[in-house]
NUMARKE-151118 format. One record per residue (C-alpha): x, y, z; residue in one letter. Coordinates in steps of 0.05 Angstrom, whole numbers, plus 5000, padded with zeros to 4 digits. Layout:
! NUMARKE-151118
XYZA
...
! end
This chain:
! NUMARKE-151118
161087517567M
167387347582A
170287907545V
167188377597R
168887997654E
176287947626A
176088727631A
172788747690A
177788487726G
178787957777P
174587937836R
175787777910G
182887767948P
185987787876G
181588477870R
184288647938D
191588657916E
190488937856E
188189577894T
193689587944A
198889677889L
194790337863L
195090997893Y
187591077906E
188491807910R
191591967847A
190491387804H
183791637774Y
188292247743R
192991717711H
192891567639D
190990777630P
196990737585C
201990747651W
197790067676L
201489477659L
196289047620P
199688397658V
200188177724P
202488497767P
197589037751R
201789577765L
200690337745C
207190677738L
204891337751A
200991107822C
208790777840V
212291457831L
206891877875E
206391307921L
213691237940L
215491897962P
208992018003E
210991978080P
203591758096C
204491158062V
207090588101S
213690298097L
210389618091V
206289838027R
212190157997K
215589588003K
210589107976H
209789657911V
217689607910L
217888887904S
211988877856C
215689337809F
222488937815R
218588357796D
215888697737A
222088937710L
224688177715L
217787977684R
217388447631H
223088887627A
221289097551S
214489347574L
216689677634V
222690017593M
217990327544Q
214190647590L
219290927630V
224091187572A
218691557531Q
220592107566D
227692357598Q
224592647656R
220592077675I
227091707676C
230492227721T
224692317766H
224691597780F
231591507798I
230992217837S
225191917875M
228291127886L
235391447911F
230891907958G
228691247989L
234290867994L
237191478035C
231791638081N
229490918100V
233290508152E
230389858145D
235189388109G
231089018066S
227389658032V
234389938022I
236289267986D
230889307944L
232090007926C
239289847902I
236489237871E
231189737831V
235890227818L
241589777787I
236189467743Q
233290107718L
239890407711T
243289797673T
236489637629Q
235790397607L
242290487581K
241891207582L
247991607596E
244392187630Q
241691667674T
247391427697V
250792117706H
244292307748C
245091777800L
252091887805L
251192597820D
246192407875E
251391897907C
256092427906H
252392967934K
249892517980E
256992348006L
259193048006C
252893348051N
252692718101M
255392898163P
256592248189S
260091658152M
254891198188R
249091438144D
254091278082S
252390578077L
247390478032A
250490987982T
256690707984L
253589967979T
249190237916L
255890557889L
259789927893G
253989477859K
253390007801L
259989937789V
260289227786D
254189247739A
257489727699I
264589627700P
266090307660P
263390717703L
269190587753A
273591037702D
267991527708K
267991557780L
275891667787V
275892137734M
269492657740E
268592517819H
275992457847S
274492747913N
270292227937L
276991797944M
277892238010E
270892028029H
272791248016L
278891408062L
275391678113R
270191078113G
275690588112L
277390788183V
270490898213Y
269490428264P
263090098229N
266189398198E
258789448149G
261390208128V
268389908119R
265789248085A
262789718034S
268390148025V
271989558009C
267589267962Y
267789937925L
275390017924Y
275089277900G
271389457839K
275190127824L
281189767822Y
278389247775S
279189807724S
286289727689P
285190547672V
282090747739A
287590247780A
293390717749E
289991297767M
289091077836L
296690847843S
298991467877G
292791477922H
294290787940F
301690787952R
302191477989E
295291318035K
291090738028L
296690198025C
297790148105P
290790338118L
288189708076F
293189238107L
291289398176S
283889378159T
284988668127L
288588458190D
283888708240G
277088548202A
272088118248Q
266487988205T
266987508147K
262988028104E
269888558117L
274487948108Q
271787728042I
270388418012N
278188618038C
280588008004L
276288107937G
280088807937W
286588477949L
285287977893R
284588537848Q
290388937871L
294788357865L
293488327785K
297988927783Y
305588907793D
305789567821L
301589467874F
304488777890V
310589097903S
307889677941V
304289177988I
310888677995M
314889308011N
310289508063E
310788828084S
317588808087S
317289448142L
312989108180A
316988548183E
324188938196S
320389328254T
317688688290E
319388698359G
322189458354V
318590008381E
316490418328G
310390708299P
303690268298P
300290068249G
305389618204K
302189048178T
305488458146S
301088148079L
304687528088P
302887418162L
295887728150V
294587088100L
297786588144K
292986848201K
287286698151L
289186048129L
289785878200L
282186018204S
276785508206R
273785828153D
274585438086E
271986048043T
278086548078L
282985918075Q
281285847999V
281186597985A
287886688025S
291486137982A
288686417915H
292187127951C
299186787958I
298286517895T
297087207865A
302487397897V
307486947870L
305286937802V
309087527792H
315987357816S
317286707854P
324086917870T
322287637895K
317387517935H
316686757957A
322386798012P
317287328053A
311886758056F
317786238071I
319686588128H
313086568149A
311885878154D
306285928108I
309085268066P
307884848134E
301285098139F
299484938060L
302184258061F
297784168133E
291884378081H
293483848046L
289983338074S
283283778075S
276483438043S
275684148002S
277783987939E
278484767915V
282784927980L
287584327962V
288284527892W
289785287912F
294984957962S
298284607906Y
298585157866N
301785607920C
306585017940L
308585017863I
309785657857L
313785647928L
318885137902A
321485607854E
325485877907E
331785537939P
330085688006L
323885328003F
328584648003F
333784948050S
328185108101K
326784388098C
320084468089H
319583948034T
322683448079V
316583648128Y
311183618078G
313483058030I
308882508065E
303482978061S
303883027990V
303882247978V
298682158025R
294282787989S
297182487927L
293681827938Q
287182117962G
285782607904S
287081977859L
281281677885R
276382257871M
273782527802N
277483107799N
282283117741T
285283857744E
286383647828L
290783047794H
294383417751K
296083977801E
298283457852G
303283187805L
305683787784L
307083977854L
310383247869F
314383357802A
317183977819E
319083817886I
322583117862L
326483587809T
329184127850R
330283787922Q
337483867927P
341283237932E
344983368002E
337983428028I
334782748033K
327382748015L
324882048035F
327981788103T
324981108094S
324580608041S
317580518064T
315581248049M
319181157985C
315580537966R
308580977974D
311381557932A
312581007880G
306780647882R
301681367882A
305781507817L
304580807792Q
296880867810E
297081657777A
300181407707V
295180817698N
290081397687S
285881367634P
286482087625V
291982247576L
293382897618E
294582587686V
298282077663A
302982507627A
303782917685E
305082287725A
310582057680V
315282707691K
314082647759A
317481887745I
322682097714S
323982607771A
323382087822F
328281617790L
333981987817R
339381687866K
338182097926D
331181947927H
331681177924Q
338481137968S
334380918029A
336280238038L
334779708026P
332779987955V
326479807928Q
328179457864Y
321679077857R
317279657865E
321280097815L
320679527770R
313079527769A
313180257763L
316880257703L
312679687671E
305980177689A
309880797653M
311680307597L
305579977585N
301180587593R
305280877538C
305380327497A
297680337498D
297881027477F
301980937418S
297180367391Q
291080767395T
289380927324P
289081627305L
281581837284N
281681797211R
277382207177R
276282447106P
281782767074L
282183487081G
286284097118H
283383977186A
283583287192S
290983277166S
291683767218R
288083387271D
292482767261S
298883157264N
297583427332K
294682697346A
302282527331I
305983047362L
301682907431R
304182097422R
311482407409G
310682887471K
308182267521F
313681757485L
319582337496L
316882407571S
316781557579T
323881517549L
326082057595E
323981697649G
326981067630F
333381407619R
333681627691N
332480977711A
338180727668C
342581317701R
340481107772L
341980307754A
349080567736M
350181057798E
348480517841F
353979997805Q
359380377844S
355280237915E
355579557935P
351179727993S
345279767938A
346479157904H
341278697932E
337378707995N
340478518057P
334278228088F
331677758037T
331777098061A
338076638044P
333876137999G
328976737971A
329476887897E
333777507882K
329077947852E
330878507885D
337578687871T
341179057823L
343478517777E
336178337763A
333979097756F
339179137712S
336878627671E
329678777669F
331979447641L
335079107571L
329278687569S
324179257578A
328279697518C
328079057480D
320878957481S
317679637498L
322180257479C
324379977418I
318279787378P
314780457407M
320280927381V
319780487315M
313480527306R
312781347328H
319381457275S
315181147217E
309981727228Q
315082317254A
322082307276T
323982807334Q
331082977349P
330083067421N
326482427421L
332282047384M
337382357435E
334182017491V
333281397458F
339781317442L
342781497504S
338680927535I
341680417490L
348080667500H
348180747578S
345079937572L
352179737537F
354579947617V
349279787646I
348878937631V
356778917611P
355978137606H
349778287550M
353278907506K
356278457447E
349478017438K
344778637448F
349879027401S
348978467350K
341678557351K
341779287346L
346679197278A
341678677253S
336279107262S
339579667219S
341380137279F
347280327245I
343480577187R
338480957230L
343681307272T
346981497202L
341181767176E
339782187236L
346582517238K
345682667165A
338682917172R
339783367233F
346683487248C
349283667179S
349384447188S
352884337253L
345984397295S
342983917349H
350283797372S
348183397428D
344282917387L
351482887345N
354282707404Q
349882127433V
349881877358C
357681807354S
357981577426S
352480987407F
355880867346L
362980777386Y
361480317435D
356479917384M
362379877337S
367679647400L
362279137417N
361578807352L
368678777338L
370578437406S
365677917401A
365177717326P
362077027305E
366276657260K
373376957274T
377777037338E
376777727363P
382278257350P
388678437391S
387978987444Q
393179367401E
388079317343E
381779517382L
386480127412S
387680337345A
380280257325V
378480667381S
383181267371A
380681307295F
372981207318L
373081757369Q
376282227322H
372082067257G
364981927282L
362882547308P
366082817234E
360582387195I
354382777187R
352782647104S
348282117079R
351081517050S
351481786970P
355282266998E
360081807050S
361081366983L
363081966949A
367982177004F
370481517008L
371881436929S
376282076938D
383281936899R
386782656924Q
390882746978Y
387182557046V
389582927106E
388982567174G
382882727207I
379482657137A
382281917128R
379881747196Q
373081977175R
374281467112Q
376380897166Y
370281067208C
365381037144I
368280387121L
368080047184L
360580237194L
359379947124F
362979307141Y
359379257203L
352179367179A
354478847120Y
355978307164I
349078467198H
345878377136E
343879167141D
346679307061R
343580077055F
348080267000V
349379956933S
354279366926E
356779536869A
358080326887E
360980066943L
365479566911F
368480146870V
368980606933A
373280076973V
377480016911Q
378480686908S
380280806973F
385080216974L
389280566919L
389081236956S
392780897012L
397680586961Q
398781276933D
400181576998Q
404480967016D
399680927081E
398580327132R
391780397161P
389879927220P
388979197204L
381679247227T
380579717168V
384779277114I
379978737139R
373979057127A
375979317063S
377378607035I
370578357062Y
366878887030L
371078766971L
369077936969A
361878166986I
361078616928C
365678396882Q
359577976842D
355678606843K
360878956792D
361478706726D
367979046708A
374378466716L
379479016695D
379379416757E
380878836795D
386079076849L
389878316843I
389378246764Y
390978986735S
394879346788S
402079386792P
405878766825V
406979226895D
399679376905T
397278816886A
401978406925R
400478856990K
392478716981V
394077936974L
398077927030I
392978307073V
388277817046L
391677287069R
392277557136T
384377657141F
383476987122L
387776757173R
383677007224R
377077007199N
372276387176E
367276677128D
363876167087V
360476697040Q
367077147039V
370276477015G
366476306965G
366476996928L
373876916928I
374276226897R
369476516839G
373977126836H
380776766830F
377776266783L
376876766731L
383777066760I
386776376742L
383876286676Q
386476966656H
393576776673L
393976096644L
392176416582V
397076936586E
403176466615H
401175856590G
407675556581A
411175896632S
406976026696P
413276156728S
414276666688G
408577036722D
409177636777S
410577426847G
402077566852N
401076786835L
403976406887P
399876946938L
393776806902L
394176056906L
396276136984S
389476516987L
386475906944L
388775406996S
387375827059L
379875917034V
379275147025Q
382374997097L
376975477126K
371175097092N
367674587138K
369773877121S
365473367099E
361773867046Q
360073736970E
365273986921L
360974446875D
361574636801S
366175196820M
371774696859A
371074206810M
373474746755K
378575066805L
381874336819L
381674286741H
385474936731Q
389974836788V
391874186760S
393474436697K
397875026730L
401474496760C
403173996695G
405974606668K
410974696726C
417674366741S
420474106809P
424074846814A
417475236815D
415975116895V
412775786905D
407675576854I
407674816869L
407174866947Q
400275196950P
397474856897S
398774186926F
396274366992N
390374586953F
388874016916L
390273546982Y
384773947016W
380773866960S
380873086964L
380273057044H
375973547058Q
369273247026T
364172707021T
366772046989P
362672186928S
366072856919S
373072536934Q
371971986883K
369872606824R
375673016849A
381272426845A
378072236771A
379673026756V
386572976778L
388472286752L
386672506679S
391672946681S
398072636659T
402273256670A
400673246741L
402572526755I
409272606711E
410473156754L
409472866818L
413472206798E
419172696788K
418473056855I
418072386892L
424672146862A
428472796890L
426672506959T
433072096959W
437572676943T
434673246979E
432273057046V
433773677094D
433074137030S
428674697026P
424374336981R
423073847043T
415874127053A
413874006976L
416873316981L
412273187047C
405173467002S
407873076940A
408172376977W
401872587017L
398872656949L
401572086918A
397871696977A
391472026969S
391771876892F
393671176899S
387270986951A
382371356918Q
384570976852Q
383970356883H
378170496929D
374470716871G
377570406816S
378570986780L
382171006711Q
389071026706V
392071496649H
399271506675Q
402771066720T
406571276781L
413571006787S
416370896856V
423070536875E
420870116934L
428169966961D
429770766964Q
422970827010V
425170287056L
432070547056K
429971307077V
424970987133L
430070517162S
434970987168F
430771637182P
433372367193K
431572667254K
429373347230K
424973087168A
419472807218A
413973027179L
416972767113L
417572077151S
410772177169A
408672267090A
412071727066I
409971277121L
403071427090C
404871197022F
407970577047L
402270397091R
397070547034T
401770056989A
401569487043L
393469557053Q
393469446978Q
398868916976S
402869266928F
397469186882S
396469896856S
394069996786A
397570676789L
403070636837V
408870156800A
414270006848L
420969886818V
427069706838P
432970216841S
437969826792G
439769086784A
437468656844Q
439267876861P
434067366856P
429967346922P
432066796976A
426766206976P
423666457039E
421667117014D
418566926961T
411666946997A
413967677020L
414967946950A
416168516931P
419568517000L
424568187032G
425867847103T
431968317117S
428468957092Q
421768747135V
426668657196L
430969367176S
423569687169L
420669487234V
427969717262I
426170417233G
419770467257L
421670317330Q
426770847317N
421371347296L
417071187355L
422271357411V
422872047376Q
414872157412K
412872627356D
405372557358P
404172597278L
410272127270L
408471707324S
401071597293Y
403371407223A
408070907248C
403270587282V
398870547225A
404870287179C
406569787234L
399169507234E
398969477164A
405969097154L
403668577203L
396968467171D
401868387102Y
406467867138L
400967557170H
396567407106A
403767107080R
408166907135S
404666877193P
411266607231D
414867207207I
409067677227A
409267357299F
417167347299H
416467997282V
411568187347V
415667777393S
422668177393Q
424668327457P
425869007433W
418069177430N
418069067506R
423169607509F
420370067464L
413269927498L
415970157564F
419970757529T
413471057498L
410170897578L
414671287608D
412471947593A
407171967651G
402571707696E
397071597644S
401171527582S
398370887569F
392071327549L
395271567489R
390971347419P
398071057390E
400570747449I
393470417460L
393270137383R
400869887390L
398369517460M
391969247417T
397868967364L
400968607420F
395368287452V
393068127370R
399067727360F
399667427427Q
406167717443S
405967577521S
413467647526S
412468357503V
406068527550L
403467997604S
397167817618R
397868197693E
400468827653E
394468787615V
389668697670G
393469307704H
391769687637V
384269517645L
383869777715Q
387370357703G
383070517644A
376270417689A
379670897743L
380571457692A
375272017680D
373771727608L
369472417598S
375672777589T
378772377537L
378372527455S
374072087409N
381371887387T
382671597449T
376371277465L
376270957394Q
383470677414A
381670447481L
374970127450R
378669707404G
384069507465F
378469297507F
374668887449L
381668547432Q
382968327496V
375568077510Q
375967727440S
383367397463M
380267187527G
385567537565L
380467717623L
383367457690A
377567427735D
370767727740E
372568357773S
375568537712T
370668267665A
365768747704Q
370369297699T
371469217630L
363469187616H
362069837656V
368470237615S
364869907548L
358270227570E
361070937577G
365670917521L
360471307469S
362371867436P
357872357459S
360872177536T
366872607517S
367073297539S
374073497503A
373973927442E
374373537377P
380673737343P
381574037283L
383173497224D
385173917179M
392074267195L
397474617162C
404974447192L
410674817168G
406875007100G
404574297081V
397074177086A
395373537134V
389373117148S
390072747212L
385572247201S
388972067134H
396172037177I
392471667226R
387171177198D
! end
């Protein structure tokens, strides 16, 4: 039952609708196969008969046609199966529909007919059907008396070519005479017809083949007509279709040239009487830009872009002269993102033409760009952000320096803030464009609007660097191993490198900006800053920020990236930044250079040169590397940590060979070592290159960057020095110093002692090396070098003693130099340092060497005695005892010392005076150490006491140091009450029995004491500082000795009137001469022994008052110590006259802490006239 009802079909209104779709008069004759089995229940045979029937109403035809269209859309395969079963049916269907199209005037029916015809044609895909339709159209257009009736046919052709693009070529090739009809339609006054013609033309010119075939037609007939049509279009349909056609034309360089040539002709005849109809495309597009229709504005901007992409330099001037940039800048404030994007695009292309800037369009529009950029960044349109930043970067980059872009610091600040916001974008592509714009923004002429916004620039750079740091620290997406994942990883690394490079270029421009502003006094600080405010907006603060940012951000980022990939262009920018910072922050260049050197930047730079510049490629990188190494090397040499800086002459010599040699260094370390080792004849340029290599190794080594084998470097430096000797060359002193340092550092890594330059070289060669080494040690204080040299010299001494056992003087002239160097090393050591086993071995060897010498071997004994003396006094008390024990065990040494001391009485003022000084100082030291430590005596030291007293009682003026040394010896004997187990004081010959009054003073006599005191007074009057110390110390010891045995004689000596004359002679040296330590100690003696005839109570008060008024912080610790002793002695003797003096004394004592002294502590160990002297030994 249900099946029959379904077969019968629906009843009611649905049945009436189905009836309307059938042509009752003819339907009964139709085969049921033409009836569609699905809604709409349409009989195709009825459609074929109903639509051309004149008696059927247009409304019903429209309804049937609409249903047929729906059936085509919903059941295309079913309908096509029925229609395509016979070609004749297809042809008939097409002809019938085309006939209906041509014979109706109702616009909606025409549209339906066109739509159905297009659907049928495209879905049938039968070439014969298409030909049929084209033929019908062609025939209709040719037979049509008026273009007004061609609207439907033209519209059909346009949409047909749009649906089937290959028809454009067929239409032009097989129906070429249609072009004349189209030409007539273009001048027809009806804009609907012209719009259809333009639409069809647009579709024809979208085909490259058809466009080429129509090129002559366009050039000869169509171009001016087209431009005038576009210019005169009133309806939006015509405007849009003209612009669509124009966009197709602008794809081809030929048509762009034709149109722009036509436009230039129009512009040249503007204002001149001539043939009408000439139209300029830039002016037409300008008019459309000025319209209030957003669609037309966007289309106009699109067309401008389409022209400019062919050749901005060729076509941009026409648009610039038409003032189009002005209106494009105005459109940047539009709310339409599409219009803003196309405006950006046009302006980017126009910016390639210098006229764009010389006409000051950028000055007019820069504020619009900044505002637009600020607004666009609030939108969620990445492409818009990128395009805006690209435009901003182009303007900033290409703007001529002579035309100021930012007329106020406020505008410049707003631009910087917009860029700061952009660089913080989470979208990498946007941030990357922002970095490029920042780089262009950091130009002097862009930042010259005063006051310079240094704080804003700092914030901008911080944002850029932090964004780069965040990106560089983002972990790579590590996926399972494979080619694809490896490619992705490499791409990610390249992206990071590209972003880092852009960031570094921006930072480099900031550094260049700081350098350029250094010569602009007005740019150094903000004149409007309040006087008490913190000066952040200054060039100095900005420069220090650049150094800090480079140190904390740039360097770590580059080092991290270089672990994954090394890009020469990136490293070139990076090193140029480091190089510029030496100039930007000159007061920090030495410290910065040291940090770079200790971070292996010498190695890094040399590796870059070797890797990328070896084949003369990357010349810019090589130049930057060389300049960086040049300045860093000079900085490091100019501020050594432990030595005096080189002289200007030395630095000039280094500068010369660095400038010539550094660009030539392009080899890896092994090749550089081999080049340094070359013993063949070395030419000038090659020698300078060797100097550079050696100096770089030296600077790297002293900053703990040891990137070459020490053993290989040792051999290379040896070969280099021997090569210099072979060619009799004298290199700069800095090169020799570097060579010696490297030899000292590396020598313990080389086992072959027989290669040693000093031991095995010819005498002349070894002597030159030793002389240079001595010069090096005198000017350098490197403990490590000293330690290595001591170990090396110990071995040499052992060899020399074995070879020249009985007679060291038979050795070559190198031994005295060697010993001189050893004493210099000892001098450079810090005081109060324990003597290690190496030092004890050296003491033993040197003492053995001395024991084998005679007093005539002055050149050997003098440096040896210096070494022994310094070893005794430059160490701790426990080490002094050990050292003294070693030396006292050498009987040969004590015997030699006795012989030398005996020469004093006969050879004063002789060339041996320095040796005599050292001998007396050593004797005093030995005696003190033996007595204090109760050391075993293996050999006594005999000295003639009366000769000692005679020399001191009648001193020679030119022997001050010798007198001081003998006084030191005598003071030691007096302090020991002549009871030394080591020193035996013997008479010179037969002596008469002592007088009864002299028994208590033995072995001294009263007359000897008085003569000695007069001699000391005479020595003090010479006012030699060292001699004065020794005299006062000896006088103190003498009076202590006398007071213990005969107080009357002690007081008699102190109370001599001559002492007052002596004191005032010494005080006559200046206003504050009483504050000299030796004078203070002398006055302390007079106060202690109550010699008021020499120094009265009132005079003591004057001294106290003068001391209270003095600036004690400027006094040395030695002076403070003497002054404290004087005050305490005065206090203990009750010589304070009144309470005010007592208070003055108390205040002074409170301020006499050694830590209050600001004076530099004096050196205790000195070398005076070739004699080793300890000031504390002489003084105390």
